[in-house]
C-alpha positions in Angstrom: 136.3 -76.0 -5.3 135.3 -78.8 -3.0 136.8 -82.2 -3.6 134.5 -85.2 -3.7 135.5 -88.4 -2.2 136.2 -91.2 -4.7 133.4 -93.5 -5.0 133.9 -97.1 -4.0 132.7 -99.9 -6.3 129.5 -101.4 -5.2 129.8 -104.4 -3.0 128.8 -107.6 -4.7 125.3 -108.9 -3.9 125.2 -111.3 -1.0 125.9 -114.8 -2.1 127.6 -113.9 -5.4 131.3 -114.4 -6.1 133.8 -111.8 -5.1 135.1 -109.4 -7.9 138.5 -111.0 -7.6 137.2 -114.5 -8.4 137.8 -114.6 -12.3 136.3 -118.0 -12.9 132.9 -116.4 -12.4 133.6 -114.0 -15.3 133.0 -116.9 -17.9 129.4 -117.3 -19.1 130.1 -120.9 -19.9 131.3 -121.6 -16.4 128.2 -120.0 -14.9 125.9 -121.9 -17.3 127.7 -125.2 -16.4 127.4 -124.4 -12.7 123.7 -123.5 -13.0 123.1 -126.7 -14.9 124.9 -128.8 -12.2 123.0 -127.0 -9.4 119.5 -127.4 -10.9 120.3 -131.1 -11.8 121.3 -131.7 -8.2 118.2 -130.0 -6.8 115.9 -131.8 -9.2 117.6 -135.2 -8.4 117.2 -134.6 -4.7 113.5 -133.8 -5.1 113.0 -136.8 -7.3 114.8 -139.2 -5.0 112.6 -137.9 -2.1 109.6 -139.2 -4.1 111.2 -142.5 -5.1 112.4 -141.5 -8.6 115.9 -140.9 -10.2 117.0 -138.1 -12.4 118.5 -140.3 -15.1 115.3 -142.3 -15.3 113.3 -139.1 -15.5 115.5 -137.8 -18.3 115.1 -141.1 -20.3 111.3 -141.2 -19.8 110.9 -137.5 -20.7 113.1 -137.9 -23.9 111.0 -140.9 -25.0 107.6 -139.2 -24.3 107.5 -137.2 -27.5 107.1 -138.3 -31.1 110.7 -138.8 -31.9 111.8 -142.4 -32.5 115.0 -142.6 -30.6 117.6 -145.3 -30.7 119.9 -146.0 -27.7 122.6 -144.0 -29.5 120.2 -141.1 -30.1 119.2 -141.1 -26.4 122.8 -141.2 -25.4 123.4 -138.0 -27.3 120.2 -136.3 -26.1 120.9 -136.8 -22.4 124.7 -136.7 -22.6 125.4 -140.1 -21.1 127.9 -142.7 -22.3 126.3 -145.3 -24.6 127.2 -148.2 -22.3 125.5 -146.3 -19.4 122.4 -145.8 -21.5 122.2 -149.5 -22.3 122.3 -150.4 -18.6 119.7 -147.7 -17.9 117.4 -149.0 -20.6 117.8 -152.5 -19.3 116.8 -151.3 -15.8 113.7 -149.4 -17.2 112.8 -152.3 -19.4 112.9 -154.7 -16.4 110.6 -152.2 -14.5 108.2 -152.3 -17.4 108.6 -148.6 -18.2 110.4 -148.8 -21.5 110.3 -151.2 -24.4 112.7 -151.9 -27.3 111.3 -152.4 -30.8 113.3 -153.4 -33.8 113.8 -150.6 -36.2 112.1 -151.7 -39.4 114.6 -149.7 -41.5 117.7 -151.2 -39.7 117.1 -154.5 -37.9 120.4 -154.0 -36.0 118.9 -151.1 -34.1 116.1 -150.7 -31.6 113.6 -147.9 -31.3 112.8 -147.1 -27.7 109.3 -146.4 -26.4 107.4 -145.8 -23.2 104.9 -148.3 -21.8 101.8 -147.2 -19.9 103.8 -147.9 -16.7 106.5 -145.6 -18.0 104.0 -142.8 -18.8 102.6 -143.1 -15.3 106.1 -142.9 -13.8 106.9 -139.9 -16.0 103.7 -138.0 -15.0 104.6 -138.4 -11.3 108.2 -137.5 -11.8 107.3 -134.6 -14.1 105.4 -132.9 -11.3 108.3 -133.2 -8.9 110.8 -132.0 -11.4 108.7 -129.0 -12.4 108.3 -128.0 -8.7 112.0 -128.2 -8.2 112.7 -126.1 -11.4 110.1 -123.6 -10.3 111.9 -123.2 -6.9 115.3 -122.9 -8.7 114.0 -120.1 -11.0 111.9 -118.4 -8.4 114.2 -115.4 -8.0 114.2 -114.5 -11.7 112.0 -111.5 -12.5 108.9 -112.2 -14.6 109.7 -113.0 -18.2 113.4 -113.7 -17.6 112.9 -117.5 -17.3 111.2 -117.5 -20.7 114.0 -115.3 -22.1 116.6 -117.7 -20.7 114.8 -120.6 -22.3 114.8 -118.8 -25.7 118.5 -117.9 -25.4 119.5 -121.4 -24.5 117.4 -122.8 -27.3 119.2 -120.5 -29.7 122.6 -121.6 -28.4 121.7 -125.2 -28.8 120.2 -124.9 -32.3 121.9 -127.4 -34.6 123.5 -129.2 -31.6 120.7 -131.8 -31.1 120.7 -135.2 -32.7 118.8 -135.3 -36.0 116.2 -137.7 -34.5 114.8 -134.9 -32.2 114.9 -132.1 -34.8 112.0 -131.1 -36.9 111.8 -132.5 -40.4 112.6 -129.1 -41.9 116.0 -129.3 -40.1 117.1 -132.4 -42.1 
């Protein structure tokens, strides 16, 4: 009976971590790394067109129907509340964001976009979408949508109440 040579494990794909690099075995680490890389690539693309990632995140968060306070916004975009206040001050000076008193709580403000803010968002949105498309270009058809659905499931019940549908309250 002929002996067969033992098969060697397949070599890792070019550009992927080595099998003896255990940090890459953690899905959370990969998710974090992917988030950092895409944020960096979107930020570079935005800066090349005169925009900033943080400003884009604020404008995009305020573009919908949710009435966000500075505290809500801080939770949505994961920035320290003090940083958010300074960011809103900057965007308010640029005429892109406005603060309105919350009629239910006069101590709080509701943030909103101005027309200038909507214009800036439309410009930045195109740049961000192109950078995201480039980042996800290597995913086979349908996997980007699947990834979106998986991430949406993982983040269910982890958003501030202000951005959740009324049925979630």
